[in-house]
C-alpha positions, 0 to 999 in steps of 0.5 A: 856578447861582442857584436859587430855593427856594419853600416854605411856611415855614421852622419845624420840620419834616422837608421845612423841615429838608431844604430849609434842608440843601440850601440850605447845601450848595448855598451851600457848593459855590458856587451862589446860593440864594434862598429865599421862604417865610413865615419861621420859625426857620431863616431865621437859619440860611440867611441865616448861610449866605449865602442871601437870603429873601423873605417871602410867605404861602405856607403858606395856601390862602386865596385872598387869600393865595395872590394876594398870594404869586404877586405877591411870587413874580412880583417875586422871580423878575424881580428875581433872575433865577434859573436854576431855580425849586424848589418843595417843596409843593403851594401853592408848587408850584401858584403856581410852576407858574402863574408858569413858564407866564408867565415861563419859567423852568425849574421843579422840585418836590420831593415830601416826603409824600402828600397829600390827593386830591380833583378839585379839588386834583388838577387844580390841582397842579403837579409841575414839569418834574421831580420829587424824590421822597424815597422809593419809595412817594412816587414810586409815588404821584406816578405812581399818583395824578398820572400822572407818567411815571417818567422825570420822577421822580429818588428822592432821599433826607433828607440829614443833616449827620453832624457836626452830628448826632454822638455827640460833641454833647453834650446837657448844655446841653439837661439843664441848661435842663430841669432833666433832671439824670440822667433817662432822657429819651424824646425826640420831635421833629416839627411839631405840627400837628393829624395829625403831632401823634398821637405827641406825644398818645400820649407824653402820655397813656402818661406814667403807665405810662412813670412806673411802669415807668421811675422818674424818666423824662422826655419831651422833646417838641420842636416847634411848629404848630397843636396845640401850645397844645392839648398844652401844656395836656394836658401840664401837667394830666398833670404835675399828676396825676403830681406832677412834670414828667414832660413837658417841651415845648420848643416849636419850636427850632433846637438840634436836634442838642443835643436828640437828644444829650439823649435815651436813646430817640427816637420819631418818623419820617422826618428827625427819625428820621434825625437821632437815628440819625446822633447814635447813638441808638436809635429807635422808628419811629412816626408819624401814616401808621404804626408799624414799631417798634424800628429794627433791621437787619431793618426797613432795607429797609422803612424805606428804601422809605417814607423812615423814615415806616412808611407800609407799617404800621398806626399805632400804638394806644397800648398798642403804642407803650407796649409797645415803648418799654418793651421798648426801654428794657429792653435793656442800654446796650451793646444800645441803643448797639449799635443807635444805631451801626448807625443812625448808619452807615447814616445815613452811608451812604445819607443824606449831605447830599452825595448829596441835593444831587447829586440836585437838581443833576442834575435842575437841569442837566436842565432848566437853559436852556442856550445850545445844544440838540443833538438825538442820533440813533443806536441808543439805547434798545436795550439795547445796551452798545456804542451805550449806551456811545457815548451816554454817552461823547458826553453825558460829553465834550460837558457836560465840555467845556461846561455850556451844551449841552443834549442830546435823545436820540431812543431806542427806550426814552425812559424807560430812556435818561432812567434810565440817563443822566439825559437828556432823551429823545424817542421815536424812531419818534413823528414829531411829537415828533422834529420838535419836538425838531429844530425846537428844536434847534441841531444834529442829532448822527447818531451814533456808531456804524454808523448808515449801513449796510444790511447789517441792513436798508434800513429802518434806513438810511432811518430815519437818513437821513430824520432827517438830511433833516428837520433840514436841511429845518428849517434845523439843521445836521447833524453825522456824530458819529464815524460808522462807515460802511457797508457800504453795498451797494444802489446806491440807499442809496450814492447817498442816504449820499453825498448826505447826507454831502456836505450835512452840516456836519461829518463826523467818522469813527471809522476810515480803512476809512470814509473809504474807503467814502465816497470809494468812493461819490464823496464828494469833500469835503476836510475828512472828519476821521478821529477815533476812536470816542467810547467812547474817552473813556468812563471805565471803572468802578472796580477795585473795582467790576469785581472785584465783578462778577468775583466775582458770576459765580464768577471764581476771585480773582486768575486771568488770564482772557480775555474772549469776545464773540459773538453771533447771526449766520446761517451759523455753524452750525459756528462754536460748535464751532470757537471752543469748541476755541480757548478750551479751548486758551487754558485748558489751554495758557496757564491762561487762565479763559474769561469770555463777555461780552455786550454786548446779553444779548437777541441774545447769550445763545444764541450764548453758550450753544452755545459754552459747551455746546460747550466741554470746559473750564469757563468763566464768564458775566457775566450781571448788569446792567452798565453799559458802564462796568462791562464796561469795567472788567471788560474792563480787568482781563483778559489777552486778548479775543476779539472778534466785537462790535465795541464788545467790540474798541473797550472792549478797545482803550480798556483797552489788552487785547490782542485778537483779531477774530472777524469778521462784518463788514467794520467788525470787519475794518477796526478790526482794521487800524486797531489793527494786531491779528490776526484769529482768522478769519471766523466763516462759515469759522472754522478752529480750527487757524488760530485757535490758530495765530494765538493762539500767535503773539499770546501769543508776542509778548505784551509787544509787541502790549500795548505797542502797544496801550496806544500806540494807545489814548493816540493814539486816546483823543486823537483822540476829544476832536477829536470834541466840540471840532468840535461846539463850533465848529459850535454857536458858529456857529449863535448867530453 
């Protein structure tokens, strides 16, 4: 992509360094970056990385400057034709927001701090289609003060180049340049404007006490800004009083890694503090918005929550800052080095440039204009692992096949779906928004899952048919994507389903049973394609993540286990006790620990508890927040599965785990036949003796069943790939 970054200036400062590192990493990854700013000391660094720079007075609120900057931005946008415009401060964001309305480009912002609020400033602020917030408290501020929906905000970090900021970097050149020799050096780096300069002022004021307590101490203050001249004069006067150059003001510099390397202790906040930590220095966190003190492991969460800006603490008085600096310097060299090592490990673990860039790219991908626009209609936003897996797998497969497809999801919980999958969402029951999304789309994708059935209710099937009918009315082709059909029992619903299927542009089905159901309804089209459930294209969580989840639920390490998945269903009063006997048998005879897995906890918990209470043997339950990929990863480690939930059965098939079905619906029975797997019985007439016999038969031929599962899994994974290929073909036809 080509990304245009707009910011106030590229002088010393945390936000500015963030932009420089982001620009360099985007360039390294093959993207093209254009930066518009008032210039500054970092311009040569971004030019050396291959980016281009245009100068514009984006740093002033003066009306004349803003008009000039707007004109320059407009010319640059028209010349460069960026895929994304990314603004990093309120003035650039306001101007870019106005320009976006005219030039129709995708527009995102980053919020690096909290700003002064007034009626006019709030009204003029524009945070774009998506906003990156560098800390949780900034995200909360954006939601409270600007009423930005949570789903439009993504948390990010200040990424630090840990090769550049490293204990291996030498500060000798800096020590020689400023005649620091072997002196103890207290470092501070900041933009020295009026408000941020408070720490530099405090350091100058406490210099006499530092001089008395630490013989030969030097205070190295780096940065430029509107307060620099005032501070320089104040430092010179203090040095005259002390009779030596205790205070050194370097002005704005770009060799910050060497500055950090030359320091023994760093005092400051935000990105500069993280850079000092990456360099292996002990850090006293203190800034214009608060003072947290010496950074130690116990203060990690507090520091992370405010992006190391200390906003949850009071601003330090000079006396407190002096006391904590002296306490830090009183620590042994070994202890300070230990704290420095912990700080560096924290930065490497939580604040990499790669992660910061990944965050930015994800929101770029969400808003960038794409050639094709698909609306997905399904049972999404209900915290059902099976349907969440369908959504995840379809979006993953489609975007993997083509980066030129934008997806909008009709969701019951738009904020949850957007947060989980990073997709654009629309409330599924907001008629006007659904209509608008369909009108702007190229194709309606209905599915996957068992949408066209009236077992749950007629209202459900009518909803999905109505969405399909609206799309056709708007002239948008409909694709039934790996649907499971039926059962559809009411004659009117069967007639409506037949009509909808015959008018769809493309129909793919997840099993042969669904095809038979449509034939029985009278559907005669000869292009019904049986593919496979989209979940066969979904990658599972890593083995390490699966082991972590098993440990969380108390599963003994290295033990074989059976996964059991049940749900609440009417007319199953005796089922719990009978299934408990089967579970007890599997543990006693085959040594299998019993692990209950809930696909939709709100619906499955009561049924799970009834079976566990009826068991005589011990059992475990996976009852912590899990993604579909997590559940799939855990299932992949199981020896056996008892699946009442269809998508537990499908997950097990995806992971090639021998499975017995607990049949409550024809769709489960159909899929068992598809996979050539045994049924343990129907839940309404479940018999433990028959189920135990079926289980013993499976276990007697376990290796043969396992081999068959592996073959089926490979074939279905390949077949599932047909779904997105046919979708892409349909999309290409819409543009001809």
